[in-house]
PyMOL Python script that loads the backbone (N, CA, C, O; Angstrom):
from pymol import cmd

cmd.read_pdbstr("""\
ATOM      1  N   MET A   1     -29.023  66.889 -88.531  1.00  0.00           N
ATOM      2  CA  MET A   1     -28.072  66.993 -87.545  1.00  0.00           C
ATOM      3  C   MET A   1     -28.707  67.819 -86.625  1.00  0.00           C
ATOM      4  O   MET A   1     -29.511  68.706 -86.910  1.00  0.00           O
ATOM      5  N   VAL A   2     -28.104  67.322 -84.858  1.00  0.00           N
ATOM      6  CA  VAL A   2     -28.511  67.597 -83.891  1.00  0.00           C
ATOM      7  C   VAL A   2     -27.570  68.496 -83.548  1.00  0.00           C
ATOM      8  O   VAL A   2     -26.400  68.329 -83.892  1.00  0.00           O
ATOM      9  N   LYS A   3     -28.064  69.820 -82.653  1.00  0.00           N
ATOM     10  CA  LYS A   3     -26.460  70.346 -82.629  1.00  0.00           C
ATOM     11  C   LYS A   3     -26.586  70.135 -80.890  1.00  0.00           C
ATOM     12  O   LYS A   3     -27.531  70.557 -80.223  1.00  0.00           O
ATOM     13  N   LYS A   4     -25.387  69.374 -80.345  1.00  0.00           N
ATOM     14  CA  LYS A   4     -25.120  69.482 -79.054  1.00  0.00           C
ATOM     15  C   LYS A   4     -25.290  71.249 -77.937  1.00  0.00           C
ATOM     16  O   LYS A   4     -24.811  72.334 -78.266  1.00  0.00           O
ATOM     17  N   GLN A   5     -25.780  71.070 -77.169  1.00  0.00           N
ATOM     18  CA  GLN A   5     -25.878  72.868 -76.412  1.00  0.00           C
ATOM     19  C   GLN A   5     -25.059  72.666 -75.544  1.00  0.00           C
ATOM     20  O   GLN A   5     -24.994  71.743 -74.732  1.00  0.00           O
ATOM     21  N   LYS A   6     -24.452  73.480 -75.688  1.00  0.00           N
ATOM     22  CA  LYS A   6     -23.446  74.031 -74.682  1.00  0.00           C
ATOM     23  C   LYS A   6     -23.480  73.635 -73.079  1.00  0.00           C
ATOM     24  O   LYS A   6     -24.226  74.279 -72.342  1.00  0.00           O
ATOM     25  N   SER A   7     -22.823  72.773 -72.650  1.00  0.00           N
ATOM     26  CA  SER A   7     -23.355  72.456 -71.343  1.00  0.00           C
ATOM     27  C   SER A   7     -22.670  73.543 -70.350  1.00  0.00           C
ATOM     28  O   SER A   7     -21.486  73.863 -70.453  1.00  0.00           O
ATOM     29  N   GLN A   8     -23.756  74.192 -69.158  1.00  0.00           N
ATOM     30  CA  GLN A   8     -23.667  75.407 -68.625  1.00  0.00           C
ATOM     31  C   GLN A   8     -23.373  74.820 -67.618  1.00  0.00           C
ATOM     32  O   GLN A   8     -23.852  73.694 -67.481  1.00  0.00           O
ATOM     33  N   LYS A   9     -22.426  75.401 -66.484  1.00  0.00           N
ATOM     34  CA  LYS A   9     -21.584  75.032 -65.404  1.00  0.00           C
ATOM     35  C   LYS A   9     -22.967  75.396 -64.609  1.00  0.00           C
ATOM     36  O   LYS A   9     -23.747  76.148 -65.194  1.00  0.00           O
ATOM     37  N   HIS A  10     -23.331  74.888 -63.258  1.00  0.00           N
ATOM     38  CA  HIS A  10     -24.049  75.377 -62.366  1.00  0.00           C
ATOM     39  C   HIS A  10     -23.376  75.384 -60.901  1.00  0.00           C
ATOM     40  O   HIS A  10     -22.413  74.680 -60.596  1.00  0.00           O
ATOM     41  N   LEU A  11     -24.052  76.316 -60.016  1.00  0.00           N
ATOM     42  CA  LEU A  11     -23.467  76.061 -59.221  1.00  0.00           C
ATOM     43  C   LEU A  11     -24.329  75.327 -58.060  1.00  0.00           C
ATOM     44  O   LEU A  11     -25.554  75.442 -58.015  1.00  0.00           O
ATOM     45  N   PRO A  12     -23.536  74.515 -57.065  1.00  0.00           N
ATOM     46  CA  PRO A  12     -23.637  73.757 -56.596  1.00  0.00           C
ATOM     47  C   PRO A  12     -25.561  74.007 -55.590  1.00  0.00           C
ATOM     48  O   PRO A  12     -25.958  75.159 -55.760  1.00  0.00           O
ATOM     49  N   CYS A  13     -26.198  73.448 -55.038  1.00  0.00           N
ATOM     50  CA  CYS A  13     -26.902  73.845 -54.432  1.00  0.00           C
ATOM     51  C   CYS A  13     -27.205  74.174 -53.311  1.00  0.00           C
ATOM     52  O   CYS A  13     -28.145  74.877 -52.938  1.00  0.00           O
ATOM     53  N   CYS A  14     -26.178  73.524 -52.565  1.00  0.00           N
ATOM     54  CA  CYS A  14     -25.627  73.926 -51.327  1.00  0.00           C
ATOM     55  C   CYS A  14     -25.246  75.340 -51.116  1.00  0.00           C
ATOM     56  O   CYS A  14     -25.452  75.833 -50.007  1.00  0.00           O
ATOM     57  N   PHE A  15     -24.619  76.170 -52.221  1.00  0.00           N
ATOM     58  CA  PHE A  15     -24.452  77.167 -52.553  1.00  0.00           C
ATOM     59  C   PHE A  15     -25.671  78.052 -51.985  1.00  0.00           C
ATOM     60  O   PHE A  15     -25.871  78.697 -50.956  1.00  0.00           O
ATOM     61  N   TYR A  16     -26.525  77.710 -53.387  1.00  0.00           N
ATOM     62  CA  TYR A  16     -27.976  78.901 -52.741  1.00  0.00           C
ATOM     63  C   TYR A  16     -28.279  78.408 -51.409  1.00  0.00           C
ATOM     64  O   TYR A  16     -28.400  79.374 -50.656  1.00  0.00           O
ATOM     65  N   LEU A  17     -28.464  77.220 -50.764  1.00  0.00           N
ATOM     66  CA  LEU A  17     -29.017  76.736 -49.197  1.00  0.00           C
ATOM     67  C   LEU A  17     -28.050  77.858 -48.428  1.00  0.00           C
ATOM     68  O   LEU A  17     -28.595  78.696 -47.710  1.00  0.00           O
ATOM     69  N   GLY A  18     -26.484  77.851 -48.611  1.00  0.00           N
ATOM     70  CA  GLY A  18     -26.569  79.059 -47.958  1.00  0.00           C
ATOM     71  C   GLY A  18     -26.566  80.335 -47.857  1.00  0.00           C
ATOM     72  O   GLY A  18     -26.515  80.960 -46.798  1.00  0.00           O
ATOM     73  N   VAL A  19     -26.631  80.875 -49.167  1.00  0.00           N
ATOM     74  CA  VAL A  19     -26.751  82.415 -49.134  1.00  0.00           C
ATOM     75  C   VAL A  19     -28.156  82.131 -48.826  1.00  0.00           C
ATOM     76  O   VAL A  19     -28.019  82.266 -47.610  1.00  0.00           O
ATOM     77  N   ILE A  20     -29.056  81.924 -48.923  1.00  0.00           N
ATOM     78  CA  ILE A  20     -31.062  81.762 -48.353  1.00  0.00           C
ATOM     79  C   ILE A  20     -30.363  81.855 -47.130  1.00  0.00           C
ATOM     80  O   ILE A  20     -29.940  82.985 -46.884  1.00  0.00           O
ATOM     81  N   GLY A  21     -30.085  80.823 -46.149  1.00  0.00           N
ATOM     82  CA  GLY A  21     -29.555  80.877 -44.900  1.00  0.00           C
ATOM     83  C   GLY A  21     -28.617  81.976 -44.232  1.00  0.00           C
ATOM     84  O   GLY A  21     -28.677  82.210 -43.025  1.00  0.00           O
ATOM     85  N   ILE A  22     -27.913  82.509 -44.929  1.00  0.00           N
ATOM     86  CA  ILE A  22     -27.417  83.635 -44.821  1.00  0.00           C
ATOM     87  C   ILE A  22     -28.558  84.930 -44.591  1.00  0.00           C
ATOM     88  O   ILE A  22     -28.834  85.638 -43.623  1.00  0.00           O
ATOM     89  N   LEU A  23     -28.991  84.857 -45.812  1.00  0.00           N
ATOM     90  CA  LEU A  23     -29.904  86.000 -46.201  1.00  0.00           C
ATOM     91  C   LEU A  23     -32.079  85.937 -44.740  1.00  0.00           C
ATOM     92  O   LEU A  23     -32.960  86.796 -44.707  1.00  0.00           O
ATOM     93  N   PHE A  24     -32.038  85.176 -44.287  1.00  0.00           N
ATOM     94  CA  PHE A  24     -32.181  84.456 -43.749  1.00  0.00           C
ATOM     95  C   PHE A  24     -32.098  85.410 -41.906  1.00  0.00           C
ATOM     96  O   PHE A  24     -32.751  86.251 -41.288  1.00  0.00           O
ATOM     97  N   LEU A  25     -30.753  84.493 -41.696  1.00  0.00           N
ATOM     98  CA  LEU A  25     -30.303  85.466 -40.657  1.00  0.00           C
ATOM     99  C   LEU A  25     -30.249  86.266 -40.026  1.00  0.00           C
ATOM    100  O   LEU A  25     -30.423  86.455 -38.822  1.00  0.00           O
ATOM    101  N   SER A  26     -29.751  87.329 -41.586  1.00  0.00           N
ATOM    102  CA  SER A  26     -29.367  88.595 -41.185  1.00  0.00           C
ATOM    103  C   SER A  26     -30.467  89.172 -40.642  1.00  0.00           C
ATOM    104  O   SER A  26     -30.457  89.775 -39.569  1.00  0.00           O
ATOM    105  N   ILE A  27     -31.806  88.950 -41.620  1.00  0.00           N
ATOM    106  CA  ILE A  27     -33.065  89.514 -41.135  1.00  0.00           C
ATOM    107  C   ILE A  27     -33.612  89.455 -40.004  1.00  0.00           C
ATOM    108  O   ILE A  27     -34.204  90.351 -39.403  1.00  0.00           O
ATOM    109  N   SER A  28     -33.379  88.165 -39.631  1.00  0.00           N
ATOM    110  CA  SER A  28     -33.675  87.774 -38.350  1.00  0.00           C
ATOM    111  C   SER A  28     -32.923  88.626 -36.776  1.00  0.00           C
ATOM    112  O   SER A  28     -33.218  89.112 -35.684  1.00  0.00           O
ATOM    113  N   LEU A  29     -31.864  88.347 -37.640  1.00  0.00           N
ATOM    114  CA  LEU A  29     -31.003  89.539 -36.042  1.00  0.00           C
ATOM    115  C   LEU A  29     -31.208  90.512 -36.165  1.00  0.00           C
ATOM    116  O   LEU A  29     -31.024  91.161 -35.135  1.00  0.00           O
ATOM    117  N   VAL A  30     -31.848  91.568 -37.748  1.00  0.00           N
ATOM    118  CA  VAL A  30     -32.415  92.647 -37.781  1.00  0.00           C
ATOM    119  C   VAL A  30     -33.576  92.854 -36.870  1.00  0.00           C
ATOM    120  O   VAL A  30     -33.583  93.477 -35.808  1.00  0.00           O
ATOM    121  N   PHE A  31     -34.564  92.227 -37.464  1.00  0.00           N
ATOM    122  CA  PHE A  31     -35.920  92.106 -37.390  1.00  0.00           C
ATOM    123  C   PHE A  31     -36.295  91.776 -35.952  1.00  0.00           C
ATOM    124  O   PHE A  31     -37.428  92.183 -35.694  1.00  0.00           O
ATOM    125  N   ALA A  32     -35.496  90.963 -34.605  1.00  0.00           N
ATOM    126  CA  ALA A  32     -35.836  90.573 -33.443  1.00  0.00           C
ATOM    127  C   ALA A  32     -36.001  91.289 -32.829  1.00  0.00           C
ATOM    128  O   ALA A  32     -37.094  91.313 -32.263  1.00  0.00           O
ATOM    129  N   PRO A  33     -34.999  92.336 -32.554  1.00  0.00           N
ATOM    130  CA  PRO A  33     -35.297  93.477 -31.656  1.00  0.00           C
ATOM    131  C   PRO A  33     -36.616  94.151 -32.015  1.00  0.00           C
ATOM    132  O   PRO A  33     -37.541  94.197 -31.205  1.00  0.00           O
ATOM    133  N   LEU A  34     -36.672  94.534 -32.914  1.00  0.00           N
ATOM    134  CA  LEU A  34     -38.511  95.411 -33.109  1.00  0.00           C
ATOM    135  C   LEU A  34     -38.909  94.595 -32.892  1.00  0.00           C
ATOM    136  O   LEU A  34     -38.945  94.987 -31.725  1.00  0.00           O
ATOM    137  N   SER A  35     -39.701  92.839 -32.788  1.00  0.00           N
ATOM    138  CA  SER A  35     -40.239  91.952 -32.511  1.00  0.00           C
ATOM    139  C   SER A  35     -40.471  91.498 -31.302  1.00  0.00           C
ATOM    140  O   SER A  35     -41.389  90.747 -30.972  1.00  0.00           O
ATOM    141  N   GLN A  36     -39.420  92.068 -30.452  1.00  0.00           N
ATOM    142  CA  GLN A  36     -39.472  92.025 -28.866  1.00  0.00           C
ATOM    143  C   GLN A  36     -40.351  93.183 -28.364  1.00  0.00           C
ATOM    144  O   GLN A  36     -41.343  93.136 -27.637  1.00  0.00           O
ATOM    145  N   ALA A  37     -39.650  94.386 -29.017  1.00  0.00           N
ATOM    146  CA  ALA A  37     -40.689  95.920 -28.477  1.00  0.00           C
ATOM    147  C   ALA A  37     -41.941  95.325 -29.216  1.00  0.00           C
ATOM    148  O   ALA A  37     -42.772  96.197 -28.965  1.00  0.00           O
ATOM    149  N   ASP A  38     -42.471  94.557 -29.831  1.00  0.00           N
ATOM    150  CA  ASP A  38     -43.539  94.781 -30.385  1.00  0.00           C
ATOM    151  C   ASP A  38     -44.927  93.624 -29.602  1.00  0.00           C
ATOM    152  O   ASP A  38     -46.124  93.493 -29.857  1.00  0.00           O
ATOM    153  N   THR A  39     -43.903  92.900 -28.488  1.00  0.00           N
ATOM    154  CA  THR A  39     -44.708  92.508 -27.766  1.00  0.00           C
ATOM    155  C   THR A  39     -44.577  93.415 -26.552  1.00  0.00           C
ATOM    156  O   THR A  39     -45.705  93.678 -26.133  1.00  0.00           O
ATOM    157  N   ALA A  40     -43.731  93.925 -25.916  1.00  0.00           N
ATOM    158  CA  ALA A  40     -43.935  94.613 -24.635  1.00  0.00           C
ATOM    159  C   ALA A  40     -45.190  95.842 -24.767  1.00  0.00           C
ATOM    160  O   ALA A  40     -45.509  96.465 -23.754  1.00  0.00           O
ATOM    161  N   GLY A  41     -45.774  96.087 -25.929  1.00  0.00           N
ATOM    162  CA  GLY A  41     -46.744  96.731 -26.143  1.00  0.00           C
ATOM    163  C   GLY A  41     -48.007  96.261 -25.955  1.00  0.00           C
ATOM    164  O   GLY A  41     -48.860  96.796 -25.246  1.00  0.00           O
ATOM    165  N   PRO A  42     -48.157  95.016 -26.745  1.00  0.00           N
ATOM    166  CA  PRO A  42     -49.652  94.710 -26.123  1.00  0.00           C
ATOM    167  C   PRO A  42     -49.708  94.143 -24.999  1.00  0.00           C
ATOM    168  O   PRO A  42     -50.846  93.928 -24.581  1.00  0.00           O
ATOM    169  N   ARG A  43     -48.752  93.789 -24.291  1.00  0.00           N
ATOM    170  CA  ARG A  43     -48.855  93.481 -22.594  1.00  0.00           C
ATOM    171  C   ARG A  43     -48.952  94.243 -21.939  1.00  0.00           C
ATOM    172  O   ARG A  43     -49.593  93.914 -20.940  1.00  0.00           O
ATOM    173  N   SER A  44     -48.509  95.556 -21.955  1.00  0.00           N
ATOM    174  CA  SER A  44     -48.573  96.873 -21.107  1.00  0.00           C
ATOM    175  C   SER A  44     -50.153  96.445 -21.471  1.00  0.00           C
ATOM    176  O   SER A  44     -50.824  95.681 -20.778  1.00  0.00           O
ATOM    177  N   ARG A  45     -50.546  97.007 -22.535  1.00  0.00           N
ATOM    178  CA  ARG A  45     -52.260  97.053 -23.160  1.00  0.00           C
ATOM    179  C   ARG A  45     -52.894  96.282 -22.181  1.00  0.00           C
ATOM    180  O   ARG A  45     -52.993  96.832 -21.084  1.00  0.00           O
ATOM    181  N   LEU A  46     -53.235  95.434 -22.261  1.00  0.00           N
ATOM    182  CA  LEU A  46     -53.413  94.319 -21.663  1.00  0.00           C
ATOM    183  C   LEU A  46     -53.223  94.484 -20.145  1.00  0.00           C
ATOM    184  O   LEU A  46     -54.050  94.853 -19.311  1.00  0.00           O
ATOM    185  N   MET A  47     -52.575  94.303 -20.064  1.00  0.00           N
ATOM    186  CA  MET A  47     -52.483  95.194 -18.640  1.00  0.00           C
ATOM    187  C   MET A  47     -52.769  95.886 -17.960  1.00  0.00           C
ATOM    188  O   MET A  47     -52.750  95.741 -16.738  1.00  0.00           O
ATOM    189  N   SER A  48     -53.257  97.225 -18.812  1.00  0.00           N
ATOM    190  CA  SER A  48     -53.627  98.654 -18.442  1.00  0.00           C
ATOM    191  C   SER A  48     -55.212  97.905 -18.208  1.00  0.00           C
ATOM    192  O   SER A  48     -55.705  97.772 -17.088  1.00  0.00           O
ATOM    193  N   ARG A  49     -55.944  97.416 -19.596  1.00  0.00           N
ATOM    194  CA  ARG A  49     -56.940  97.240 -19.855  1.00  0.00           C
ATOM    195  C   ARG A  49     -57.777  95.977 -18.692  1.00  0.00           C
ATOM    196  O   ARG A  49     -58.985  95.995 -18.455  1.00  0.00           O
ATOM    197  N   LEU A  50     -56.852  95.031 -18.141  1.00  0.00           N
ATOM    198  CA  LEU A  50     -56.958  94.673 -16.595  1.00  0.00           C
ATOM    199  C   LEU A  50     -57.759  94.732 -15.663  1.00  0.00           C
ATOM    200  O   LEU A  50     -58.841  94.362 -15.207  1.00  0.00           O
ATOM    201  N   GLU A  51     -56.221  95.750 -15.434  1.00  0.00           N
ATOM    202  CA  GLU A  51     -56.778  97.120 -14.487  1.00  0.00           C
ATOM    203  C   GLU A  51     -57.800  97.572 -14.262  1.00  0.00           C
ATOM    204  O   GLU A  51     -58.264  97.476 -13.126  1.00  0.00           O
ATOM    205  N   THR A  52     -58.539  98.266 -15.356  1.00  0.00           N
ATOM    206  CA  THR A  52     -59.518  98.964 -15.735  1.00  0.00           C
ATOM    207  C   THR A  52     -60.771  97.942 -15.591  1.00  0.00           C
ATOM    208  O   THR A  52     -61.795  98.186 -14.952  1.00  0.00           O
ATOM    209  N   LEU A  53     -60.580  97.123 -16.084  1.00  0.00           N
ATOM    210  CA  LEU A  53     -61.827  95.450 -16.187  1.00  0.00           C
ATOM    211  C   LEU A  53     -62.016  95.779 -14.108  1.00  0.00           C
ATOM    212  O   LEU A  53     -62.933  96.279 -13.456  1.00  0.00           O
ATOM    213  N   GLU A  54     -60.873  95.290 -13.764  1.00  0.00           N
ATOM    214  CA  GLU A  54     -60.754  95.283 -12.121  1.00  0.00           C
ATOM    215  C   GLU A  54     -61.306  96.197 -11.258  1.00  0.00           C
ATOM    216  O   GLU A  54     -61.703  95.895 -10.133  1.00  0.00           O
ATOM    217  N   LYS A  55     -61.361  97.580 -11.850  1.00  0.00           N
ATOM    218  CA  LYS A  55     -61.747  98.630 -11.247  1.00  0.00           C
ATOM    219  C   LYS A  55     -63.303  98.963 -11.637  1.00  0.00           C
ATOM    220  O   LYS A  55     -64.081  99.628 -10.953  1.00  0.00           O
ATOM    221  N   GLN A  56     -63.588  98.306 -12.980  1.00  0.00           N
ATOM    222  CA  GLN A  56     -65.269  98.102 -12.459  1.00  0.00           C
ATOM    223  C   GLN A  56     -65.763  96.772 -12.321  1.00  0.00           C
ATOM    224  O   GLN A  56     -66.966  96.509 -12.316  1.00  0.00           O
ATOM    225  N   MET A  57     -65.095  96.155 -12.239  1.00  0.00           N
ATOM    226  CA  MET A  57     -65.736  95.044 -11.045  1.00  0.00           C
ATOM    227  C   MET A  57     -66.085  95.389  -9.807  1.00  0.00           C
ATOM    228  O   MET A  57     -67.024  94.818  -9.251  1.00  0.00           O
ATOM    229  N   LYS A  58     -65.367  96.384  -9.196  1.00  0.00           N
ATOM    230  CA  LYS A  58     -65.185  96.840  -7.580  1.00  0.00           C
ATOM    231  C   LYS A  58     -66.493  97.399  -7.502  1.00  0.00           C
ATOM    232  O   LYS A  58     -67.422  97.230  -6.712  1.00  0.00           O
ATOM    233  N   ASP A  59     -66.277  98.381  -8.910  1.00  0.00           N
ATOM    234  CA  ASP A  59     -67.206  99.450  -8.714  1.00  0.00           C
ATOM    235  C   ASP A  59     -68.639  99.163  -8.656  1.00  0.00           C
ATOM    236  O   ASP A  59     -69.418  99.681  -7.856  1.00  0.00           O
ATOM    237  N   ALA A  60     -68.954  98.256  -9.605  1.00  0.00           N
ATOM    238  CA  ALA A  60     -70.107  97.329 -10.299  1.00  0.00           C
ATOM    239  C   ALA A  60     -70.252  96.657  -8.496  1.00  0.00           C
ATOM    240  O   ALA A  60     -71.246  97.188  -7.999  1.00  0.00           O
ATOM    241  N   GLN A  61     -69.741  95.947  -7.741  1.00  0.00           N
ATOM    242  CA  GLN A  61     -70.070  95.397  -6.258  1.00  0.00           C
ATOM    243  C   GLN A  61     -70.354  96.415  -5.596  1.00  0.00           C
ATOM    244  O   GLN A  61     -71.250  96.271  -4.765  1.00  0.00           O
ATOM    245  N   THR A  62     -69.840  97.496  -5.698  1.00  0.00           N
ATOM    246  CA  THR A  62     -70.361  98.616  -5.177  1.00  0.00           C
ATOM    247  C   THR A  62     -71.618  99.016  -4.627  1.00  0.00           C
ATOM    248  O   THR A  62     -72.128  99.035  -3.506  1.00  0.00           O
ATOM    249  N   GLU A  63     -71.894  99.280  -5.610  1.00  0.00           N
ATOM    250  CA  GLU A  63     -73.328  99.542  -6.492  1.00  0.00           C
ATOM    251  C   GLU A  63     -73.787  98.486  -6.302  1.00  0.00           C
ATOM    252  O   GLU A  63     -74.781  98.737  -5.620  1.00  0.00           O
ATOM    253  N   GLN A  64     -73.736  97.313  -6.459  1.00  0.00           N
ATOM    254  CA  GLN A  64     -74.860  96.243  -5.791  1.00  0.00           C
ATOM    255  C   GLN A  64     -75.312  96.026  -4.544  1.00  0.00           C
ATOM    256  O   GLN A  64     -76.469  95.829  -4.173  1.00  0.00           O
ATOM    257  N   GLU A  65     -73.928  96.094  -3.682  1.00  0.00           N
ATOM    258  CA  GLU A  65     -73.690  96.141  -2.236  1.00  0.00           C
ATOM    259  C   GLU A  65     -75.116  97.500  -1.530  1.00  0.00           C
ATOM    260  O   GLU A  65     -75.934  97.478  -0.610  1.00  0.00           O
ATOM    261  N   LYS A  66     -74.684  98.599  -2.716  1.00  0.00           N
ATOM    262  CA  LYS A  66     -76.158 100.088  -1.844  1.00  0.00           C
ATOM    263  C   LYS A  66     -77.341  99.644  -2.089  1.00  0.00           C
ATOM    264  O   LYS A  66     -78.298  99.691  -1.316  1.00  0.00           O
ATOM    265  N   MET A  67     -77.310  99.011  -3.627  1.00  0.00           N
ATOM    266  CA  MET A  67     -78.573  98.763  -3.787  1.00  0.00           C
ATOM    267  C   MET A  67     -79.090  97.716  -3.052  1.00  0.00           C
ATOM    268  O   MET A  67     -80.278  97.902  -2.790  1.00  0.00           O
ATOM    269  N   LEU A  68     -78.604  96.609  -2.591  1.00  0.00           N
ATOM    270  CA  LEU A  68     -78.879  95.398  -1.508  1.00  0.00           C
ATOM    271  C   LEU A  68     -79.194  96.259   0.015  1.00  0.00           C
ATOM    272  O   LEU A  68     -80.253  96.079   0.616  1.00  0.00           O
ATOM    273  N   THR A  69     -78.214  97.123   0.482  1.00  0.00           N
ATOM    274  CA  THR A  69     -78.655  97.766   1.681  1.00  0.00           C
ATOM    275  C   THR A  69     -79.898  98.474   1.740  1.00  0.00           C
ATOM    276  O   THR A  69     -80.724  98.476   2.653  1.00  0.00           O
ATOM    277  N   ALA A  70     -79.925  99.316   0.201  1.00  0.00           N
ATOM    278  CA  ALA A  70     -81.256 100.190   0.068  1.00  0.00           C
ATOM    279  C   ALA A  70     -82.863  99.110  -0.183  1.00  0.00           C
ATOM    280  O   ALA A  70     -84.025  99.379   0.120  1.00  0.00           O
ATOM    281  N   GLN A  71     -82.334  97.993  -0.780  1.00  0.00           N
ATOM    282  CA  GLN A  71     -83.424  97.033  -0.503  1.00  0.00           C
ATOM    283  C   GLN A  71     -83.872  96.450   0.616  1.00  0.00           C
ATOM    284  O   GLN A  71     -85.055  96.182   0.827  1.00  0.00           O
ATOM    285  N   ALA A  72     -82.629  96.160   1.627  1.00  0.00           N
ATOM    286  CA  ALA A  72     -82.928  95.329   3.057  1.00  0.00           C
ATOM    287  C   ALA A  72     -83.858  96.584   3.623  1.00  0.00           C
ATOM    288  O   ALA A  72     -85.076  96.553   3.797  1.00  0.00           O
ATOM    289  N   ASN A  73     -82.955  97.697   3.864  1.00  0.00           N
ATOM    290  CA  ASN A  73     -83.758  99.116   4.300  1.00  0.00           C
ATOM    291  C   ASN A  73     -85.487  98.882   4.127  1.00  0.00           C
ATOM    292  O   ASN A  73     -86.408  98.587   4.890  1.00  0.00           O
ATOM    293  N   THR A  74     -85.315  99.251   2.417  1.00  0.00           N
ATOM    294  CA  THR A  74     -87.181  98.966   2.751  1.00  0.00           C
ATOM    295  C   THR A  74     -87.771  98.017   3.106  1.00  0.00           C
ATOM    296  O   THR A  74     -88.983  98.005   3.323  1.00  0.00           O
ATOM    297  N   ILE A  75     -87.125  97.208   3.204  1.00  0.00           N
ATOM    298  CA  ILE A  75     -88.047  96.088   3.464  1.00  0.00           C
ATOM    299  C   ILE A  75     -88.504  95.805   4.806  1.00  0.00           C
ATOM    300  O   ILE A  75     -89.474  95.079   5.021  1.00  0.00           O
ATOM    301  N   GLU A  76     -87.518  96.616   6.119  1.00  0.00           N
ATOM    302  CA  GLU A  76     -87.615  96.666   7.359  1.00  0.00           C
ATOM    303  C   GLU A  76     -88.375  97.894   7.135  1.00  0.00           C
ATOM    304  O   GLU A  76     -89.437  97.594   7.679  1.00  0.00           O
ATOM    305  N   THR A  77     -88.503  98.920   6.750  1.00  0.00           N
ATOM    306  CA  THR A  77     -89.257 100.418   6.333  1.00  0.00           C
ATOM    307  C   THR A  77     -90.890  99.945   6.786  1.00  0.00           C
ATOM    308  O   THR A  77     -91.642 100.236   7.716  1.00  0.00           O
ATOM    309  N   ILE A  78     -90.992  98.750   5.165  1.00  0.00           N
ATOM    310  CA  ILE A  78     -92.211  98.248   5.115  1.00  0.00           C
ATOM    311  C   ILE A  78     -92.507  97.654   6.570  1.00  0.00           C
ATOM    312  O   ILE A  78     -93.175  98.411   7.275  1.00  0.00           O
ATOM    313  N   LYS A  79     -92.148  96.493   7.123  1.00  0.00           N
ATOM    314  CA  LYS A  79     -92.494  95.453   8.237  1.00  0.00           C
ATOM    315  C   LYS A  79     -92.414  96.513   9.780  1.00  0.00           C
ATOM    316  O   LYS A  79     -93.017  96.248  10.820  1.00  0.00           O
ATOM    317  N   GLY A  80     -91.545  97.681   9.568  1.00  0.00           N
ATOM    318  CA  GLY A  80     -91.708  98.915  10.410  1.00  0.00           C
ATOM    319  C   GLY A  80     -93.705  99.082  10.111  1.00  0.00           C
ATOM    320  O   GLY A  80     -94.637  98.544  10.708  1.00  0.00           O
ATOM    321  N   LEU A  81     -93.694  99.675   9.405  1.00  0.00           N
ATOM    322  CA  LEU A  81     -95.153 100.675   8.782  1.00  0.00           C
ATOM    323  C   LEU A  81     -96.228  99.220   9.133  1.00  0.00           C
ATOM    324  O   LEU A  81     -97.267  99.646   9.637  1.00  0.00           O
ATOM    325  N   LYS A  82     -96.247  98.015   9.034  1.00  0.00           N
ATOM    326  CA  LYS A  82     -96.796  97.244   9.070  1.00  0.00           C
ATOM    327  C   LYS A  82     -97.266  96.845  10.363  1.00  0.00           C
ATOM    328  O   LYS A  82     -98.474  96.694  10.545  1.00  0.00           O
ATOM    329  N   ILE A  83     -96.526  96.680  11.178  1.00  0.00           N
ATOM    330  CA  ILE A  83     -96.364  96.581  12.734  1.00  0.00           C
ATOM    331  C   ILE A  83     -97.401  98.095  13.492  1.00  0.00           C
ATOM    332  O   ILE A  83     -98.163  98.178  14.455  1.00  0.00           O
ATOM    333  N   TRP A  84     -96.832  99.232  12.298  1.00  0.00           N
ATOM    334  CA  TRP A  84     -97.381 100.564  13.011  1.00  0.00           C
ATOM    335  C   TRP A  84     -99.244 100.187  12.840  1.00  0.00           C
ATOM    336  O   TRP A  84    -100.143 100.115  13.677  1.00  0.00           O
ATOM    337  N   VAL A  85     -99.214 100.024  11.406  1.00  0.00           N
ATOM    338  CA  VAL A  85    -100.833 100.165  11.158  1.00  0.00           C
ATOM    339  C   VAL A  85    -101.607  99.232  11.908  1.00  0.00           C
ATOM    340  O   VAL A  85    -102.786  99.429  12.202  1.00  0.00           O
ATOM    341  N   SER A  86    -100.508  97.518  12.435  1.00  0.00           N
ATOM    342  CA  SER A  86    -101.473  96.815  12.716  1.00  0.00           C
ATOM    343  C   SER A  86    -101.904  97.304  14.262  1.00  0.00           C
ATOM    344  O   SER A  86    -103.042  97.041  14.652  1.00  0.00           O
ATOM    345  N   ARG A  87    -101.221  97.829  14.898  1.00  0.00           N
ATOM    346  CA  ARG A  87    -101.535  98.347  16.716  1.00  0.00           C
ATOM    347  C   ARG A  87    -102.592  99.753  16.501  1.00  0.00           C
ATOM    348  O   ARG A  87    -103.242 100.336  17.369  1.00  0.00           O
ATOM    349  N   ARG A  88    -102.507 100.018  15.186  1.00  0.00           N
ATOM    350  CA  ARG A  88    -103.914 100.788  14.881  1.00  0.00           C
ATOM    351  C   ARG A  88    -105.303 100.339  15.557  1.00  0.00           C
ATOM    352  O   ARG A  88    -106.341 100.947  15.299  1.00  0.00           O
TER     353      ARG A  88
END
""", "prot")
cmd.dss("prot")
cmd.show_as("cartoon", "prot")
cmd.util.cbc("prot")
cmd.orient("prot")
């Protein structure tokens, strides 16, 4: 003899989808301000890093210009010395 199991009533899947949707919406509304605040931090850090890199590049360019000026002065000095020695 086969016993029939009592049929259990199941809630429709639309109910479960609705509950999941409401949970997702409430979680996203709670964490939305936090995610916007998080994006401001990296953006400001990136801007400060870019400003630092810009300053370093300007300093390097200034140093390079000083080195080129010193090199040009040295070349002129050598030319002057060659002329001075050749006249003697």
